[in-house]
N, C-alpha and C positions, 0 to 999 in steps of 0.2 A: 345238339341244338346250336352250340356256339359256331360250328362250322358253316351252318346255313347263313349266318349273319356276317361272316368274315368277308370284308370287301375283296373283290377279285379284279385284277387288271392284268391280262396276259395277251402277249403276242402269239397268235396261232401260226400265222404265216405272213410273209411279205413277198409279193410277186408282181412281175411285169404284166399287166393285164392287156395292154394295147400299145403298139408302136408302129409308126410309119414314117418313111422318109420319101419325099418326092423331090425330083429335080426336073420340072417340066420343060425348062429351056436349055437343058444340056444337050450337046456340048457347047453350043455357041456362046452361052453366057459365061462359060469358064474362061473364055479368052478375053473377057472385059478386064480392064486394068482399074476401074473405078472401085472404091471401097463400098461394099453393100451396106444398107441400113438393116438393123436388126430389131424385130419386134418380138417381145416375149409376153405371153399371157398365161396366168396360172389360175387354177380353180381347185376347190376342195369340196368333196361330197361325202356323206356318211349315210349308209343304208343298213337297216336291220336285216339280218340273214336268218336268224333263228332266235329263240329265247336267250338273251344275254350275249348274243354273237352279232358283231357289227363289221361291215366292210367299210373301210375308209379309203378313199382314193384322192390322189393328187394328180391333176391333169396339167399338162404343159404344151403350149404351141409355140414353136420358134419359127419365125418367118424371116428370111433374109431377101432383100430386093435390091436391084440396081435399076434406078429410075422406076418404071412401073412393071419390070419383069422380075419374077420370082427366081432367085438363085436356088434356094432349097426351102422346104417346108417340113418341119418335123412335129409330129403329134404324138404324145406319149401319155400313158396313164399307168401310174404305179399304184398298187393297192395293198392293203393289209387287212387281215382278218384278226379281230380283237375280241377277247372275251371280257365283258364288264358285267359284274354281278354285285349286288348288295352295296351299290353306291348311292349316295344321296342324289335325288333327281336333279338338284341345281348344280351338281358337278358333272353330269353327263355331257352337257353341251360343251364346256370347256375341254373335257377330255377328248371328246370326238372331234372338236374343232381346232384344238391347239396341240395336245399331247400326241395324239395318234399321227396327224400330219407331220409333226416333227420327227417322228420315227421313220416314216415312209419317205419323206422327201430326199434324204441323202442317196437313197437307191435311185430315185428318179434322176437326180443330178448326174450320177455316174452313167446311167443308161442313156440319157440324152447326149452327153458329151461323147460317149463311145459310138453311138449310132451316127452322130454328125462326122465324127473322125472316120468311121468306116465308109462313109459316103464320099470320102476324099477331101474333106475340108478340115481346117484347123478346128479343134474341139471349141464349142461355146460352153463356157462354165457359168451355170446359173448361179446367181448370187444367193447368199444366205437369206432366208425369209423370216421375218418376225410374224409367226403365225398367231401369236396373241393380239398383235395390233390388227392384223387382217381379220381375225375372229370379231374383235370389238367393233371394227368399222362395219362389218356385215350386220352385227346386232343393231347398231345405230340405224343403219339403212332400213332394216326389217321393221324397227320400231317407228321410223318416220313414215314408211309405206302403210303401216297399220293405222296410223293417225290421220293419214291423208283423207280428205272427204271423197267419197265415191263419185265418179263422174257420170 
């Protein structure tokens, strides 16, 4: 009986779910001497897969431009399958929104840098992310949206 109540947090698998690299203006854009601007967007999602099994994914979009022309666009989604059982409900959100993304994110960083480098560019190294701050900000936004009067 004690085994049924033992908390479980296990990584089942970490995998690259999706990745793409586009260079829509090559080769002409590669001759430009101007430094490109870089825009990086990140997102986190968690979905139940089965009883006690969750897929947590971190998505990243890296777009570089010179003036209004795209040099390259990388979109990648790194995911992990996690087993979570017998954990207090109030801990589930932070584990899925903070702990799991922290495990998955280093793999995403490496894959994005590698993909960009394989495309013929210097690698773009994604900065470390404070997933706790990101999670807390999302919780505040969700709470504010819930309290906003319906239009």
